C-alpha positions in Angstrom: 192.0 63.8 31.3 193.3 60.2 32.3 192.4 59.0 35.7 195.6 59.2 38.1 196.8 56.4 39.6 197.8 56.2 43.1 200.8 58.2 43.8 200.8 60.0 40.5 201.9 63.9 41.1 201.2 65.0 37.5 197.9 65.8 38.1 195.6 69.0 39.2 195.2 68.7 42.8 192.0 70.4 45.0 193.9 71.4 48.5 192.2 72.6 51.5 194.3 73.9 54.4 193.0 75.4 57.2 194.4 77.7 59.8 195.0 76.3 63.4 191.5 76.3 65.4 190.2 77.7 62.6 190.9 81.2 63.8 190.0 83.8 61.0 193.8 84.8 60.4 192.6 85.8 56.8 189.9 88.2 57.7 192.6 90.8 57.5 193.2 92.3 54.3 197.1 92.1 55.0 197.2 88.2 55.7 195.2 87.6 52.5 197.8 89.9 50.8 200.7 87.9 52.4 199.6 84.3 51.4 198.7 85.2 48.0 202.5 86.5 47.4 203.6 83.1 48.7 201.4 81.2 46.6 203.0 83.5 43.8 206.4 83.2 44.9 206.6 79.7 45.3 204.3 79.1 42.2 207.4 80.1 40.2 210.0 78.7 42.7 208.1 74.6 42.5 207.0 75.6 38.9 203.6 74.4 39.5 200.2 76.0 37.9 197.6 77.6 39.7 194.2 77.2 38.2 192.2 78.2 40.7 191.9 79.6 44.3 189.7 80.9 47.7 191.1 82.4 50.5 188.7 82.3 53.1 188.6 83.7 56.9 190.3 80.3 58.3 191.1 77.9 55.1 192.1 78.4 51.8 191.7 76.2 48.9 193.7 75.7 45.9 193.3 73.8 42.0 196.9 73.1 41.7 199.1 70.9 39.0 202.8 69.8 39.7 205.4 70.3 37.4 207.1 67.2 35.9 209.7 67.4 33.5 209.8 65.3 30.1 211.9 62.7 32.2 209.3 62.4 34.8 211.7 64.2 37.6 209.9 65.9 39.7 211.9 69.5 40.2 212.0 69.2 43.7 213.1 65.7 43.8 216.6 66.5 44.5 215.9 68.9 47.1 213.4 66.5 48.9 215.9 63.4 48.8 219.0 65.6 50.0 217.2 68.4 52.0 219.1 71.2 53.7 219.8 70.5 57.2 216.8 73.5 57.6 214.6 71.8 55.8 215.5 68.1 57.0 214.5 69.4 60.8 211.0 70.7 59.3 210.4 67.4 57.4 211.4 65.4 60.9 208.8 67.0 62.4 206.3 65.8 59.7 207.9 62.3 58.9 205.5 59.6 58.7 208.1 57.1 58.9 212.0 56.1 58.3 212.2 56.7 54.3 209.5 58.8 54.0 210.4 61.5 51.1 207.7 64.3 50.7 205.7 64.5 47.3 205.7 67.8 45.2 202.4 68.9 47.0 203.4 68.5 50.2 206.5 70.6 49.4 204.4 73.2 47.9 201.9 73.1 50.8 204.8 72.8 53.3 206.7 75.9 51.9 203.7 78.4 51.2 202.2 77.6 54.5 205.3 78.1 56.2 206.4 81.2 54.7 202.9 82.4 55.1 203.1 82.1 58.7 206.5 83.8 59.2 205.3 86.6 57.5 202.0 87.1 59.4 203.6 87.0 62.6 206.3 89.3 61.8 203.7 91.8 61.1 201.4 91.0 63.3 203.6 90.2 65.9 201.7 86.9 66.6 203.1 84.3 68.4 200.3 81.6 68.2 200.5 78.6 65.4 198.9 79.9 61.9 198.1 76.2 60.3 196.9 73.3 61.0 199.7 71.1 60.4 197.5 68.6 58.0 195.9 69.5 54.4 193.4 67.6 52.7 194.0 66.6 48.9 192.3 65.2 46.2 193.4 64.4 42.9 191.3 65.6 40.2 190.6 63.0 37.5 188.0 64.1 35.2 187.5 68.0 33.4 183.7 67.7 34.9 185.5 67.3 38.3 187.7 70.1 38.0 184.8 72.5 37.3 182.9 71.0 39.9 185.5 71.8 41.8 186.1 75.2 40.4 183.0 76.1 41.1 182.8 75.2 44.5 185.9 77.4 45.1 184.4 80.2 43.7 180.9 79.9 45.4 182.3 79.3 48.6 182.1 83.0 49.6 178.8 83.2 48.9 177.9 80.3 50.8 179.7 81.0 53.7 177.4 84.5 53.6 180.5 86.7 53.3 179.4 87.9 50.3 175.9 89.2 48.4 177.4 89.0 45.0 181.0 87.2 44.0 181.9 90.1 42.2 182.6 91.9 45.6 184.8 89.5 46.7 188.7 89.9 46.4 190.5 86.8 47.2 189.4 83.9 44.9 190.1 83.5 41.3 186.6 84.5 40.3 187.7 87.7 39.7 190.3 86.3 37.3 188.1 84.0 35.4 184.8 86.3 35.1 186.2 90.1 35.4 189.4 89.6 34.1 190.9 90.8 37.1 194.6 89.9 37.4 196.1 92.7 40.2 196.1 90.0 43.4 197.7 86.9 41.4 197.6 85.7 37.6 196.4 82.1 37.3 197.0 79.8 34.6 194.4 78.8 32.3 
């Protein structure tokens, strides 16, 4: 795996997004299912690869790789350059400056978080914010770094004291990798 260049989107990304005020929305099974359903939906829509994940009570970690075709054109570029009126309003609310065009990672995370928040609010009659506005993204630059982040993701529930045995934690790609359990969501290997 070659080292990524600044702004290069064709790499695997380790993404972390937290809930607003660290509220444990994802302690509830129904909210975890909503989030995974939206990750799977937007994975197909944005054509990204999902290599690993963990849903913790107040945050989520993802290992994802955005799709870029052979010409180097991002599938969401047209949408990013000329967004719909509804999307333009959302982008304006997070715009960093004139001419800001969201990256594929920003589009993916924005869509997953937005739809998940809508669905949780509808099912739970919650009116508060669900997510912090920002997210943290690190580009993976080597196989060793990828493995380090995947191990971190899988051990997160154990480190947080949520389980004593990782086999017992459903909301992680640990289930996919080590128990061959693809019942909640399939991942890319």
